C-alpha positions as CSV (number, residue, x, y, z in Angstrom):
1,X,-26.0,-18.5,51.4
2,X,-25.4,-14.6,51.6
3,X,-22.0,-14.5,50.2
4,X,-23.3,-16.5,47.1
5,X,-25.0,-13.6,45.4
6,X,-22.0,-11.3,45.9
7,X,-19.7,-13.7,44.2
8,X,-22.3,-14.2,41.4
9,X,-22.2,-10.4,41.4
10,X,-18.5,-10.2,41.1
11,X,-18.4,-12.8,38.4
12,X,-21.0,-11.1,36.1
13,X,-18.9,-7.8,36.5
14,X,-15.6,-9.9,35.0
15,X,-17.4,-11.0,32.2
16,X,-18.6,-7.8,31.4
17,X,-15.0,-6.2,31.7
18,X,-13.9,-9.3,29.1
19,X,-16.6,-8.4,26.9
20,X,-15.9,-4.6,26.8
21,X,-12.2,-5.4,26.6
22,X,-12.8,-7.9,23.7
23,X,-15.2,-5.2,21.8
24,X,-12.3,-2.6,22.3
25,X,-9.7,-4.9,20.8
26,X,-12.1,-5.8,17.8
27,X,-12.7,-2.2,17.3
28,X,-9.1,-1.4,17.3
29,X,-8.3,-4.3,14.7
30,X,-11.0,-2.9,12.3
31,X,-9.8,0.6,12.6
32,X,-5.9,-0.4,12.1
33,X,-7.2,-2.3,8.9
34,X,-8.9,0.7,7.6
35,X,-5.4,2.7,7.9
36,X,-3.5,0.0,6.5
37,X,-5.4,-2.0,3.8
38,X,-6.2,1.2,1.3
39,X,-2.4,2.0,1.1
40,X,-1.9,-1.6,0.3
41,X,-4.6,-1.9,-2.1
42,X,-3.2,1.2,-3.8
43,X,0.2,0.0,-4.3
44,X,-1.4,-3.4,-5.8
45,X,-3.2,-1.4,-8.5
46,X,-0.2,1.0,-8.9
47,X,1.9,-1.9,-9.8
48,X,-0.5,-3.2,-12.2
49,X,-0.4,0.5,-13.9
50,X,3.5,0.2,-13.9
51,X,3.6,-2.9,-15.9
52,X,1.1,-1.4,-18.5
53,X,3.4,1.7,-18.6
54,X,6.6,-0.4,-19.2
55,X,4.7,-2.5,-21.9
56,X,3.7,0.9,-23.5
57,X,7.4,2.2,-23.1
58,X,8.8,-0.8,-24.7
59,X,6.5,-0.8,-27.8
60,X,7.1,2.9,-28.5
61,X,10.9,3.7,-28.8
62,X,10.1,7.2,-29.4
63,X,8.8,7.9,-25.9
64,X,11.5,9.4,-23.5
65,X,12.6,8.4,-20.2
66,X,10.8,11.8,-19.0
67,X,7.6,10.9,-20.8
68,X,7.5,7.5,-18.8
69,X,8.5,9.3,-15.6
70,X,5.8,11.6,-16.2
71,X,3.2,8.8,-16.8
72,X,4.3,7.2,-13.8
73,X,3.8,10.3,-11.8
74,X,0.2,10.6,-13.3
75,X,-0.6,7.2,-12.5
76,X,0.5,7.5,-9.1
77,X,-1.6,10.5,-8.5
78,X,-4.6,8.4,-9.8
79,X,-4.2,6.1,-6.6
80,X,-3.5,9.2,-4.4
81,X,0.1,8.5,-4.1
82,X,2.8,11.5,-4.2
83,X,5.9,11.0,-6.2
84,X,8.5,13.1,-7.5
85,X,10.8,12.4,-10.3
86,X,13.6,11.6,-8.1
87,X,11.4,8.5,-6.6
88,X,10.8,7.0,-10.2
89,X,13.4,4.8,-11.8
90,X,13.2,4.2,-15.8
91,X,15.7,1.7,-17.5
92,X,15.7,0.6,-21.0
93,X,17.1,-2.8,-21.5
94,X,18.1,-4.7,-24.5
95,X,18.8,-3.6,-28.1
96,X,16.8,-1.3,-30.3
97,X,14.9,-4.1,-32.1
98,X,13.9,-5.8,-28.8
99,X,13.6,-3.0,-26.5
100,X,12.5,-3.6,-23.0
101,X,12.0,-1.1,-20.2
102,X,12.1,-1.2,-16.5
103,X,10.2,1.1,-14.6
104,X,9.7,1.3,-10.8
105,X,8.8,3.6,-7.8
106,X,10.0,4.2,-4.1
107,X,7.7,5.8,-1.6
108,X,6.1,5.7,2.0
109,X,3.1,6.0,3.3
110,X,2.8,7.3,7.0
111,X,0.0,5.4,9.3
112,X,-0.9,7.1,12.5
113,X,-2.7,4.8,15.0
114,X,-3.6,5.9,18.5
115,X,-0.6,5.6,20.4
116,X,1.5,4.3,17.6
117,X,2.8,5.4,14.3
118,X,4.8,3.8,11.6
119,X,5.6,3.9,7.9
120,X,4.6,1.5,5.1
121,X,7.2,1.4,2.5
122,X,6.6,0.6,-1.0
123,X,8.8,-0.2,-3.8
124,X,6.5,-1.4,-7.0
125,X,8.3,-2.2,-10.1
126,X,7.3,-4.0,-13.5
127,X,9.5,-5.0,-16.4
128,X,8.9,-5.5,-19.8
129,X,10.7,-8.3,-20.8
130,X,10.0,-7.6,-24.3
131,X,7.4,-9.8,-26.8
């Protein structure tokens, strides 16, 4: 009967180690989510803004490509996304009476996790197909 309490103690220690490892894994997943989810949500909102810019650009033929590029860069800044004019694409499609505008951006966001770093690449776009 003497060996039985020692065995019970070792099994209890093993359960503590498993619980601790499980807790660390959960904390790691939560930390990773806090690093990955915000850029994903920003990209989602930014894509909605690109749709609005494309609709506005299609409705106003007096807006230049540079005006649209500047509008995209301003909207990106509202979402803490840094863009240069080279990362923005503006294309006009259609005839002057039924002008449509395609707007896109291409950018990356670095993600740094303990022991692992990677880059999230985004290419949001939105085209106004005309009304």
